[in-house]
C-alpha positions as CSV (number, residue, x, y, z in Angstrom):
1,M,169.6,84.6,169.4
2,T,168.1,83.5,166.1
3,A,170.4,84.6,163.3
4,S,171.8,83.4,160.0
5,Q,175.0,81.5,160.2
6,P,178.3,83.4,159.7
7,T,180.4,82.6,156.7
8,T,183.3,80.2,156.8
9,E,185.6,83.1,156.7
10,Q,183.9,84.9,159.5
11,V,184.0,81.7,161.6
12,W,187.7,81.4,161.0
13,T,188.2,85.1,162.0
14,I,186.2,84.7,165.2
15,D,187.9,81.5,166.2
16,Q,191.3,83.0,165.5
17,A,190.5,86.1,167.6
18,V,189.2,84.0,170.5
19,D,192.3,81.7,170.4
20,D,194.5,84.8,170.4
21,L,192.7,86.0,173.5
22,V,193.1,82.6,175.3
23,R,196.8,83.0,174.8
24,G,196.7,86.7,175.6
25,E,195.1,86.0,179.0
26,S,198.5,84.8,180.2
27,A,200.2,87.9,178.9
28,W,197.6,90.0,180.7
29,A,198.0,88.0,183.9
30,A,201.8,88.6,183.8
31,C,201.2,92.4,183.7
32,G,201.8,93.9,187.1
33,R,200.1,97.1,188.1
34,A,202.9,99.3,186.8
35,K,202.6,97.8,183.4
36,R,198.8,98.1,183.4
37,R,199.1,101.7,184.4
38,E,201.6,102.3,181.6
39,L,199.1,100.7,179.1
40,L,196.5,103.2,180.2
41,E,198.9,106.1,179.8
42,R,199.8,104.9,176.3
43,M,196.1,104.7,175.4
44,H,195.6,108.2,176.7
45,A,198.3,109.4,174.4
46,A,196.7,107.5,171.4
47,T,193.3,108.9,172.2
48,A,194.6,112.4,172.2
49,E,196.4,111.8,168.9
50,H,193.4,110.3,167.1
51,A,190.7,112.4,168.7
52,E,190.1,114.5,165.5
53,A,189.8,111.3,163.4
54,W,187.5,109.8,166.0
55,V,185.1,112.8,165.8
56,R,185.2,112.9,162.0
57,A,184.2,109.2,161.8
58,A,181.3,109.8,164.2
59,V,180.1,112.9,162.3
60,A,180.2,110.9,159.1
61,Y,178.0,108.0,160.2
62,K,175.6,110.4,162.1
63,R,175.5,112.6,159.0
64,L,176.0,115.9,160.8
65,P,176.7,119.0,158.8
66,E,180.4,120.1,159.1
67,D,179.4,123.4,160.6
68,S,176.9,122.1,163.1
69,P,177.3,123.0,166.8
70,L,176.0,119.5,167.5
71,I,179.5,118.2,166.6
72,G,180.3,119.2,170.2
73,E,178.3,116.1,171.3
74,E,180.8,113.9,169.5
75,W,183.8,115.5,171.3
76,I,182.1,115.4,174.7
77,T,180.8,111.9,174.5
78,G,183.6,110.4,172.3
79,P,187.2,111.1,173.1
80,Y,186.6,113.3,176.1
81,P,185.2,110.7,178.6
82,V,187.7,108.1,177.3
83,L,190.5,110.5,178.1
84,T,189.2,111.3,181.6
85,S,188.5,107.6,182.3
86,L,192.0,106.6,181.3
87,G,193.4,109.2,183.6
88,A,191.2,108.3,186.5
89,L,191.9,104.5,186.1
90,A,195.6,105.2,185.9
91,A,195.3,107.2,189.2
92,S,193.5,104.3,190.8
93,I,196.1,101.8,189.7
94,G,198.8,104.1,190.9
95,A,197.3,104.3,194.3
96,L,197.3,100.5,194.6
97,E,200.9,100.4,193.4
98,E,201.8,102.6,196.4
99,G,199.8,100.6,198.9
100,R,196.9,103.1,199.1
101,S,193.2,102.7,198.3
102,P,191.8,104.3,195.2
103,V,189.4,106.2,197.4
104,D,192.2,107.8,199.5
105,G,191.9,111.5,199.0
106,F,188.2,111.4,198.2
107,S,185.7,112.7,200.8
108,F,183.1,110.5,202.4
109,G,179.7,111.5,203.6
110,R,176.4,110.1,204.8
111,A,173.2,109.6,202.7
112,P,169.7,108.7,203.8
113,G,169.1,105.2,205.2
114,G,172.5,105.0,206.9
115,R,174.3,104.9,203.6
116,V,178.0,105.9,203.1
117,S,178.6,108.1,200.1
118,V,181.8,108.9,198.2
119,R,182.0,112.4,196.7
120,V,183.5,111.9,193.2
121,L,182.8,115.3,191.8
122,P,184.3,117.8,192.2
123,H,187.6,116.2,193.1
124,S,190.4,118.2,191.5
125,I,190.8,121.9,191.1
126,W,190.0,121.4,187.4
127,D,186.6,119.9,188.3
128,Q,185.9,122.9,190.5
129,L,186.7,125.3,187.7
130,L,185.2,123.5,184.6
131,L,182.1,122.0,186.3
132,N,181.5,124.6,188.9
133,G,178.1,124.1,190.5
134,F,177.9,120.4,189.6
135,S,178.6,117.6,192.1
136,A,178.3,113.8,192.2
137,E,178.3,111.2,194.9
138,V,178.4,107.4,194.7
139,W,176.0,105.9,197.3
140,M,176.8,102.5,198.8
141,P,174.1,100.2,200.0
142,P,172.8,100.6,203.5
143,G,175.1,98.9,206.1
144,V,178.3,99.2,204.1
145,T,181.0,101.0,206.1
146,K,183.7,103.4,205.1
147,E,186.3,100.9,206.1
148,T,184.7,98.3,203.8
149,V,184.5,100.7,200.9
150,R,188.2,101.6,201.3
151,G,189.4,98.0,201.7
152,R,187.5,96.6,198.7
153,A,188.1,99.4,196.3
154,G,190.3,98.1,193.5
155,L,188.2,95.0,192.5
156,A,190.2,92.7,190.3
157,Q,193.3,94.9,190.6
158,L,193.7,93.8,194.2
159,R,194.7,90.5,192.7
160,P,195.9,91.3,189.2
161,A,197.3,87.9,188.4
162,E,194.0,86.1,189.0
163,T,192.4,86.5,185.5
164,N,188.9,85.5,184.5
165,G,189.0,84.2,181.0
166,V,187.7,85.7,177.7
167,G,184.8,88.1,177.8
168,V,182.7,89.5,174.9
169,V,181.7,93.1,174.7
170,L,178.8,93.8,172.3
171,G,179.4,97.4,171.5
172,A,176.8,100.1,171.5
173,G,175.8,101.9,168.3
174,N,175.0,105.3,169.6
175,I,177.6,106.9,172.0
176,T,181.0,106.3,170.6
177,S,182.9,106.1,173.9
178,I,180.8,103.2,175.2
179,P,182.7,100.4,173.5
180,V,186.1,101.6,174.7
181,L,184.9,102.3,178.3
182,D,183.2,98.8,178.4
183,V,186.5,97.2,177.3
184,L,188.4,99.0,179.9
185,Y,186.0,97.9,182.6
186,E,186.1,94.3,181.6
187,L,189.9,94.3,181.7
188,Y,190.6,96.4,184.8
189,A,187.6,95.8,187.0
190,N,187.0,92.1,186.1
191,N,190.4,90.9,184.8
192,R,188.9,89.5,181.6
193,V,190.6,89.8,178.2
194,V,188.1,91.1,175.6
195,A,186.6,90.4,172.2
196,L,184.9,93.6,171.2
197,K,182.2,93.1,168.6
198,L,181.2,96.5,167.1
199,N,177.6,97.4,166.4
200,P,177.4,97.7,162.6
201,V,176.3,101.3,162.9
202,T,179.7,102.1,164.2
203,D,181.9,100.2,161.7
204,G,183.3,103.5,160.5
205,L,185.1,103.8,163.9
206,L,187.0,100.6,163.4
207,D,190.3,102.1,162.3
208,V,190.2,104.7,165.1
209,L,189.4,102.3,167.8
210,R,192.2,100.0,166.7
211,Q,194.6,102.9,167.1
212,V,193.2,103.8,170.5
213,L,193.2,100.3,171.8
214,A,196.5,99.4,170.1
215,P,198.5,98.8,173.3
216,L,196.0,96.2,174.5
217,I,195.7,94.7,171.0
218,D,199.5,94.4,170.7
219,L,199.6,92.6,174.1
220,G,196.9,90.1,173.0
221,A,194.4,91.3,175.5
222,V,191.8,92.8,173.0
223,R,190.5,91.8,169.6
224,I,188.0,93.8,167.6
225,L,185.4,92.1,165.4
226,T,182.8,93.5,163.0
227,G,179.7,91.9,161.5
228,G,176.0,91.5,162.1
229,A,173.8,89.4,164.4
230,D,175.2,86.2,162.9
231,V,178.7,87.1,164.1
232,G,177.5,88.2,167.5
233,S,175.5,85.0,168.0
234,Y,178.4,82.8,167.1
235,L,180.8,84.8,169.3
236,V,178.7,84.9,172.5
237,H,178.1,81.1,172.3
238,H,181.7,80.3,171.6
239,P,182.8,77.6,174.1
240,K,186.0,79.5,175.0
241,V,184.1,82.7,176.0
242,S,183.3,82.9,179.7
243,H,181.3,86.1,180.0
244,V,179.2,88.5,177.9
245,H,178.6,92.2,178.4
246,M,176.2,94.2,176.2
247,T,174.7,97.6,175.8
248,G,171.3,98.0,174.2
249,S,167.7,97.4,174.9
250,A,165.9,94.9,177.1
251,A,164.4,93.3,174.0
252,T,167.8,92.8,172.5
253,H,169.1,91.4,175.7
254,D,166.3,88.9,175.9
255,A,166.8,87.9,172.2
256,I,170.5,87.2,173.0
257,V,169.9,85.4,176.3
258,F,166.7,83.5,175.6
259,G,166.3,83.5,171.8
260,T,163.5,85.0,169.8
261,G,159.9,84.1,169.0
262,A,157.7,81.7,171.0
263,E,160.7,79.5,171.9
264,G,162.5,82.4,173.4
265,A,159.4,83.5,175.4
266,D,159.0,79.9,176.7
267,R,162.7,79.8,177.7
268,K,162.4,83.1,179.5
269,K,159.2,82.0,181.3
270,A,160.9,78.7,182.3
271,G,164.1,80.4,183.4
272,T,166.2,78.4,181.0
273,P,168.5,80.7,179.1
274,L,169.8,79.8,175.7
275,L,173.1,81.5,176.6
276,D,174.5,79.5,179.4
277,K,177.2,81.9,180.7
278,P,177.1,85.0,182.9
279,V,175.8,88.2,181.3
280,T,176.1,91.8,182.4
281,S,174.4,94.7,180.7
282,E,173.6,98.4,180.5
283,L,170.2,98.8,178.9
284,G,167.8,101.6,178.3
285,G,164.4,102.3,179.6
286,V,161.8,105.0,180.1
287,S,163.8,107.7,181.8
288,P,161.5,110.2,183.5
289,T,162.1,113.9,184.3
290,I,160.1,115.0,187.3
291,V,159.5,118.8,187.4
292,L,158.5,120.0,190.8
293,P,156.1,122.9,190.9
294,G,157.4,126.3,192.2
295,G,157.6,130.0,191.5
296,W,159.8,130.3,188.4
297,S,160.7,133.3,186.3
298,E,160.1,133.4,182.6
299,A,163.9,132.9,182.1
300,D,163.7,129.8,184.4
301,L,160.9,128.4,182.4
302,R,162.7,128.9,179.1
303,Y,166.1,127.6,180.4
304,Q,164.7,124.4,182.0
305,A,162.6,123.7,178.9
306,E,165.9,123.8,176.9
307,H,167.4,121.5,179.6
308,I,164.6,118.9,179.1
309,A,164.8,119.3,175.3
310,T,168.5,118.4,175.6
311,Q,167.7,115.4,177.8
312,K,165.5,114.2,175.0
313,L,167.2,115.3,171.8
314,H,170.9,114.9,172.7
315,N,172.3,112.5,170.1
316,G,169.0,112.7,168.3
317,G,167.2,110.9,171.2
318,Y,169.3,107.8,170.7
319,N,170.6,107.5,174.3
320,C,169.7,104.8,176.8
321,V,169.1,107.6,179.3
322,A,167.2,110.0,177.1
323,S,164.3,111.5,178.9
324,Q,161.0,110.0,177.6
325,V,158.4,111.2,180.0
326,V,158.1,114.6,181.7
327,V,156.1,114.4,184.9
328,V,154.5,117.7,185.9
329,S,151.9,118.7,188.5
330,S,148.5,119.4,187.0
331,D,148.0,121.9,189.9
332,W,151.1,123.9,189.0
333,A,150.0,127.4,188.1
334,Q,152.8,127.8,185.6
335,K,152.3,124.4,184.0
336,D,150.8,125.6,180.7
337,R,153.4,128.3,180.3
338,F,156.2,125.7,180.9
339,L,154.8,123.3,178.4
340,A,154.6,126.0,175.8
341,H,158.3,126.7,176.3
342,L,159.0,123.0,176.2
343,R,157.2,122.6,172.9
344,A,159.1,125.6,171.5
345,A,162.5,124.2,172.7
346,L,161.8,120.9,171.0
347,S,160.7,122.6,167.8
348,D,163.6,125.1,167.7
349,A,166.4,122.7,168.4
350,P,168.8,122.1,165.5
351,V,167.6,119.7,162.9
352,R,169.6,116.5,162.5
353,P,169.2,113.2,160.5
354,A,167.5,110.2,162.0
355,Y,170.7,108.1,161.7
356,Y,169.8,105.2,164.0
357,P,168.1,102.2,162.3
358,G,164.4,101.9,162.9
359,S,163.9,105.4,164.3
360,D,161.2,106.5,161.8
361,D,159.2,103.3,162.5
362,R,159.4,103.9,166.3
363,V,158.2,107.5,165.8
364,A,155.3,106.3,163.6
365,T,154.4,103.8,166.3
366,A,154.2,106.6,168.9
367,L,152.0,108.7,166.7
368,A,149.7,105.8,166.1
369,S,149.5,104.9,169.8
370,Y,148.4,108.4,170.8
371,P,145.8,110.1,168.6
372,G,146.5,113.5,170.3
373,A,150.3,113.3,169.7
374,E,151.8,116.2,167.8
375,N,154.4,115.9,165.2
376,I,156.2,119.2,165.8
377,G,158.6,118.9,162.8
378,A,162.0,117.3,162.2
379,G,160.5,113.9,163.1
380,R,159.9,115.0,166.7
381,V,156.8,114.0,168.6
382,L,155.2,115.5,171.7
383,I,152.6,113.5,173.5
384,K,150.6,115.6,175.9
385,D,147.5,113.5,176.5
386,V,148.9,110.7,178.6
387,D,146.2,109.4,180.9
388,P,147.5,108.5,184.3
389,A,144.9,105.8,184.6
390,D,145.7,104.3,181.2
391,P,149.1,105.7,180.2
392,G,149.8,103.4,177.2
393,P,153.2,102.4,175.8
394,A,155.1,105.6,176.6
395,L,155.7,104.4,180.2
396,A,156.2,100.7,179.3
397,S,158.7,100.7,176.4
398,E,161.6,102.8,175.3
399,Y,161.1,104.6,172.0
400,F,164.9,105.3,171.5
401,G,164.1,108.3,169.3
402,P,162.8,111.9,169.4
403,V,159.6,111.1,171.2
404,L,158.7,112.9,174.5
405,A,155.5,112.4,176.5
406,V,154.0,114.5,179.3
407,L,152.3,112.9,182.3
408,E,150.4,115.1,184.7
409,L,149.9,114.1,188.4
410,P,148.1,116.2,191.0
411,G,149.3,118.0,194.1
412,D,151.5,120.6,195.6
413,A,155.3,120.1,195.7
414,R,155.3,117.5,198.6
415,R,152.2,115.5,197.5
416,F,153.2,115.6,193.8
417,L,156.8,114.5,194.7
418,D,155.5,111.5,196.6
419,E,153.2,110.4,193.8
420,A,155.9,111.0,191.1
421,V,158.4,108.8,193.0
422,R,155.8,106.1,193.3
423,T,154.9,106.3,189.7
424,A,158.5,106.3,188.5
425,N,159.3,103.3,190.6
426,E,156.2,101.2,189.9
427,E,155.0,102.1,186.4
428,F,158.0,103.1,184.4
429,A,160.0,100.5,182.5
430,G,163.8,100.5,183.4
431,T,165.9,101.9,186.2
432,L,168.9,103.5,184.5
433,G,168.3,107.2,185.2
434,V,165.8,109.7,186.6
435,N,166.0,113.5,186.5
436,L,164.4,115.9,189.0
437,I,164.1,119.7,188.4
438,A,163.4,121.9,191.4
439,H,163.7,125.7,192.1
440,P,166.0,126.4,195.1
441,G,163.0,127.8,196.9
442,T,161.1,124.5,196.5
443,I,164.2,122.6,197.6
444,A,164.4,124.7,200.8
445,V,160.7,124.1,201.5
446,L,160.9,120.4,201.0
447,G,164.1,120.0,203.1
448,T,164.9,116.5,204.0
449,A,161.8,115.2,202.2
450,L,163.7,115.7,198.9
451,D,166.7,113.7,200.1
452,E,164.3,111.0,201.2
453,A,162.7,111.0,197.8
454,I,166.1,110.7,196.0
455,A,166.8,107.7,198.3
456,A,163.4,106.2,197.5
457,L,163.9,106.4,193.7
458,R,165.1,103.0,192.5
459,Y,167.4,104.2,189.7
460,G,171.1,103.7,189.0
461,T,171.7,107.5,188.5
462,V,169.5,110.2,190.0
463,A,170.1,113.8,188.9
464,L,168.8,116.9,190.6
465,N,168.9,120.0,188.4
466,A,171.2,118.2,186.1
467,W,170.9,115.6,183.4
468,T,171.9,112.0,184.4
469,G,174.2,112.2,181.3
470,V,176.5,114.1,183.6
471,G,176.9,110.9,185.6
472,Y,177.9,109.1,182.4
473,L,180.6,111.7,181.7
474,T,182.0,111.5,185.3
475,A,184.7,108.8,185.1
476,T,184.7,108.2,188.9
477,A,181.0,107.8,189.1
478,T,179.1,104.5,188.5
479,W,176.9,103.9,185.5
480,G,174.3,101.2,185.2
481,A,170.9,100.1,186.4
482,Y,169.7,100.0,190.0
483,P,171.0,96.8,191.5
484,G,169.0,93.6,191.9
485,H,167.7,92.8,188.4
486,T,167.8,89.2,187.0
487,L,168.1,87.7,183.6
488,D,164.4,87.1,183.3
489,D,163.5,90.6,184.6
490,V,166.5,92.6,183.4
491,Q,164.9,96.1,183.2
492,S,167.9,98.4,182.6
493,G,170.6,95.8,183.1
494,I,172.9,94.0,185.5
495,G,176.1,95.4,186.9
496,V,177.8,98.8,186.5
497,V,180.6,100.2,184.3
498,H,182.9,103.3,184.4
499,N,183.5,103.3,188.2
500,A,187.1,104.3,187.8
501,L,187.6,104.1,191.6
502,L,186.8,100.4,191.2
503,L,184.3,100.5,194.1
504,D,182.8,97.2,195.1
505,G,179.0,96.9,195.0
506,P,177.9,100.5,194.6
507,E,174.2,101.2,194.7
508,R,173.8,104.4,192.7
509,T,175.2,107.8,191.7
510,V,173.5,111.0,192.7
511,V,174.3,114.1,190.6
512,R,173.4,117.7,191.4
513,G,173.6,120.8,189.3
514,P,172.7,124.5,189.4
515,F,169.1,125.5,188.7
516,H,170.3,128.9,187.4
517,P,173.2,129.2,184.9
518,A,175.9,131.9,185.1
519,P,175.8,134.8,185.0
520,R,172.1,134.8,185.9
521,A,172.9,132.7,189.0
522,I,174.6,135.8,190.5
523,L,171.2,137.6,190.6
524,H,169.9,134.8,192.8
525,G,172.8,135.0,195.3
526,K,174.6,132.0,193.9
527,T,178.3,131.9,193.0
528,T,178.0,129.2,190.3
529,L,180.3,129.9,187.4
530,S,178.8,127.4,185.0
531,P,177.0,129.0,182.0
532,K,174.7,127.0,179.7
533,P,176.5,123.6,179.5
534,P,178.1,122.6,176.3
535,W,176.0,119.5,176.0
536,F,172.8,121.5,175.6
537,V,171.4,121.1,172.1
538,T,170.9,124.8,172.1
539,N,174.5,125.7,172.9
540,R,175.8,127.8,169.9
541,T,179.5,127.1,170.6
542,A,179.3,123.5,171.6
543,A,181.5,122.3,168.8
544,T,184.4,124.6,169.8
545,T,183.9,124.1,173.6
546,G,183.8,120.3,173.1
547,R,187.0,120.3,171.1
548,L,188.7,122.5,173.7
549,L,187.5,120.2,176.6
550,A,188.9,117.1,174.9
551,D,192.1,118.9,174.3
552,F,192.3,119.9,177.9
553,A,191.6,116.3,179.1
554,S,194.5,115.2,177.0
555,A,196.8,117.6,178.9
556,P,195.3,119.5,181.8
557,R,197.0,122.9,182.1
558,W,196.2,126.5,183.3
559,T,196.9,128.1,180.0
560,A,194.1,126.2,178.3
561,L,191.4,127.6,180.6
562,P,190.8,131.1,179.2
563,K,189.8,129.7,175.7
564,I,187.5,127.2,177.3
565,F,185.8,129.8,179.5
566,A,185.4,132.3,176.6
567,S,183.9,129.7,174.4
568,A,181.5,128.4,177.1
569,L,180.3,131.9,177.9
570,R,179.5,132.6,174.2
571,G,177.3,129.4,174.1
């Protein structure tokens, strides 16, 4: 990575932090499982205590109005998943303490291709009540048996004294829970002590993250650093660092691993990385949403348009798994009506500042690349003239901003699905997540063909009638690219994170959700209790519901449920 040199003071700070971690590795190795579980419980309490400050810091750097319902996003993707992950990890460590496997008590199933699956959502009674109608399974690769899954679950915690050196986590700048979750995974899944280098966008979170991670910092197992690319470059190349994990884009990954400019391109072509140590990553891509044709009501068209607007505009579009291309059938009789609802949903969603660096330039690039693209206000772009024969950059590079394209492919549900799967696999950059939306009637007609299509999609998370972001929020699910990428063709990354069951070598997570929200679902013979989810950008009570969910995750209890349900139904 080409960068200016850090100052003498910065070099001293980095060297001191790494030396602290070299010593701290021994302290971490000496921690038995009971101590490690206790550290998780202490971090859980610290996260609950500082959740309000956490959200305030995120709202400040994202420049959200104090009365915006979008503040709910900061509760739901900040302290909430950290609280649930800490609890789930503690449960896994507790199982190992007792001589059990972390997957004991979870139900196993079968997935296409002879795969074993582990049902990770719903698991508890709280899941069944708060996420009613949603489910998630982790699929293992073909040939892996249930016995193998059970025996290998636990990863590094099967041998906690065997530590693996000092790792660097290059923190994300968008979703505030990512840095903490990545630190936890390095420590508990991989037995590496961690130097966390914050993205400069999130420097306002430094004090809060120090409070949340204080038990690990006090032990000497974590150090937090700030600074720009110069600090990051010096840190990842430090001779006492044994591993690097990063979240970002494929372009940033290549700059770090191979360097920039012509020299970096030559190194990548020759397969000679500038960074000569193992690298794992969670990177973005062109996440598609495949909309299967069917017979939808006007309410269905409107609701699913809001669903896709959320997949695009959540966090302003600055998500690695933000939907970038909607794939629809050109032969769908309701296509034009659906696209009209989609345009309206994108236009009517709450306005928010473009806080992430470079966003305006990326939006301008999209407008310049597609003469027919429409600027629909608030910096949002809708591209409806994508030519399947010459699709342009919308399929090849991540915009990381409020840009959504529409790609039309021919066919009825079965023919369209086959072509959409082929296109997503072969022509879209990245493999982090793909969404499918299908009416229950269409699902019934397709039968096993839909399950086979899900199996054929080469993505780390596949969501049916849900956003793949639900997989991110599920602590016991896995999060990362489809396996098999290499440094010189990294796509959406190498390895997984989250994975609080500490499963060894998972293939993907499959999420399913309700096509109809409550109470309208009842009219269609479904017992789903979930109303419009609080992560929808159109949810009017998201800020209140998000706060209540985080509070519940800090101390699950029956008495908290009525307020959550009441707020959710008003959304």
